[in-house]
N, C-alpha and C positions, 0 to 999 in steps of 0.2 A: 381664724379659719372661718370662711364663709358658711353660713347656715343654709343647707338645702333641705327641702321637704319632699321634692319629687325628682325621680331619676328616670330619664329616658334611656333605654338600653337597646342597642342593636342586638340582633339574635344570631344571625349566621356568621360564624367564625369569630364572634365575640364571646358567646356562651356555648353555642352548639358547634361542634367540630365539623362544619359542613365540608370542608376540604378533605379531611381524613375519612369521613364517612363516604364521600363521593368517590374517593380513590377506590375503595372496596366495591362500591356499587357499580362503578364503571367496568371493573374487571368481571363482575357477575353478569353485567349486561352483555359484554363481549362474548362470554361463554353461552349465554342464553340464546343469542342469535347466531351462534357458530360463525363469528366473524373471522375466525382463523382461515376460513375458505378464501377470504379476500386479502388477508394480511399475514405475510410470513413472519413479520415482526410486530407484535401487538403494540409495542411502544410508539410506533409511527402513528397509530390511531390515537393513543392516549395523549401524546404530546400535542398533537394538533387540536384535540378536543380542549385541552386546558388553555392553549393560546386563544382559540376561538371563543371559548366561554368567557374569559376575562374581558376580551374586547366587547363582546355582545352585552354583557351586564353593565359595562360602563356606558354604552350607548343607550341601553334601556333606561338606566337611571336618569339620563339627560333627556329622555322623552323622544329620542331619535328613531326608535324602532318599537314595534308592538311586541306584546308577549308571544303571540303565535310565531312571529318571525324569529324571535330568539329561540324558541323551542325547536323549530324546524332546522334553523341554520346551524345551531351548535352541534347537530349531528350530521347534517348534510355535508358540511365542509370537511370534517375528518373522514367520513365514509368515502368521499370522493377522492381521497388520497390513493385509493385503490383504483387503478385504471379500469378494471372490470366493472366496478360499481359506477364509476363515472360514465362509462358508455351506456350502461343500463338506465341511469338517471336522465341522460339526454334523450333517450328513445321514449321514455315513459315518465315525463316530469310529474304528472299528477299522482301516479301510483307511487313514485319514489317519495313524494311529499308525505303521503299516507304512511309509508314505511318508516320515515323519520319520526312521525308522530307516535307510531307504535314503539319504536326504540325509546323515545322520550318517556312514554307512559311507564314502560318497564323500569327504566332507569330511576325515575322519580319514586316509583313504588319501593324499589330497593333502598333508595336514599332515605326516604321519609320514615322508614321503620328501623333505622339504625339509632342506637342509644348514645353514641359517643359524644362527649362534651369536651370543651377546652379545659385543660388542667386548671383546677381551682374554681370552676363555675358554680358548683353546688355550695362550696364553702363561702364564696362571695355572696351568693344570693341569701344564704342563711344569715350571714352577717348583716346585710342591708335590711332584711326583714326584721331582725331582732332590734336593729337601731330605730325602727319605726318609719323608714322611708316608704313612700308610695312609689311602686315600681311599674313602669309602663314600657312594654315591648314596642319598639319602633322598627319596622322591617319593610324592605322592598320585596320580600319573598312572596310567592304565590299563596293565596288564601288556603286552599285545601291542603297544600303540602305543609305549610307552617304548623297547622294544628295537629297534623300527624306527627311531625317532628317533636312538638311540645309534649305530646303524650308519650312518645317513645323514650325521650330523655328524662322525663319526670320533672320538668321545669314549669309546667303550666300554672300550678297553684301559687307560685311566687308572685305572679303578675296581677296587679289591680286592673290593668287595661291592656288589651291587645290592639295595637294600631298598625294596620297594614296599608301599603300604598294602593292596593286594589280597592280598598274601602274608601280611602281618602280621595282617590281620583288623581293623585299626583305622587311621584316618586321623590324620595330623598335624592338630591339636596334641595329640591324646589321649596321655597319658603311656604308655599301653600300646604305642603305636607305637614309642616310644623304648626301652622295655624290650625289645621284639623286636629293634630295631636293635642294641642292645648285645649281645644274645645271639648274633645272626648274625655280628657283626663281631669279637666278643671285645675290644671297646674298653672302656676304663675312663672313668668319668664325669669324674674329676679331670684327665684328660689328653686330653679330647675337646672340640672346638669345632664349633659348627654355623654354616654359612654359608647364608644364604637371603635372598630378596627380599621375602617375604611376612611381615609382622610377626606377624599373627594365627596363622598356621599354623607357620611355621618358627621364628621367634624366641620367641614366647610359649610355644610347645610345648617348645622347648629349655630355656628358663628354668624352666618347671615341672618339667622332667626333671632339673634340677640341673646343667646344663652351660653353659659359656661360649658366647657368641654373637658373630657378625659379621653385622650387618644391612646388606645391600646395598640402600641406599635408592635404588632405580632409579626409583621412581614418586613424585614429589613430592606427588601428591594422596592418597597413602596412607602418611603418616609413622608413625614409631614412636609408640606410645601407652602405653608402659610401660618397664620396665627392660631394658637390654641391656649387653653388655660393650664392643663396638666398633661403630662405624657408618662406612660408606664410601659414596661415590657412584660409584665405578668399581671394576671387578675389579682393576685395576692397584694400587690403594691397599692391597689385602689383602697384597701382597708386603712391605709395610713393617711389617706387624703380626705375621706369622708366618713 
């Protein structure tokens, strides 16, 4: 068994149940803004939000769009599923952009205060800390939101280093993100392993950076599409690997 000293760990949907918490937060946001006045069926809004959000985060990770574009567009697109909203947005584009930003602020506030974690997250982190690994969070999430989430779910104290793409200046899977992560953590490539649920950003990025990987295959619809070192379907399985 290879000896590791440092572990890079993705946060959203690897440890923190971002999707589960966001499902609840999206419903709360819908009620907060009384969007039922525009949508007879809320599911129309929810479904388009998730499709749009997945696409935008992929483009953001690849450096194709800005943070502001992501924040606005992930709500502009689903809101415009309502013809009434779409007409209003076309008449007053600037005001509608501000409205989308307000929706985003409320949504992120709801999200970032949720404590839900992926099953086994605290147990895994306890195990890794007791084994003496140095633990480094590696995330593309927004700076102010990630620290709120860490506080809400009680995982902050496990990490030796918090490495965020906004601080690095580059997103995973860009190799420069990992160069920054090594500089901040003082970890060595030959004794570091990356754990993450997103093959394209976490695993492919780590492979390109020359480090071992543990792919947490949480989403059957998004399987591995290339090389990796280990693959698990639960966080508990990681304890048998390292």
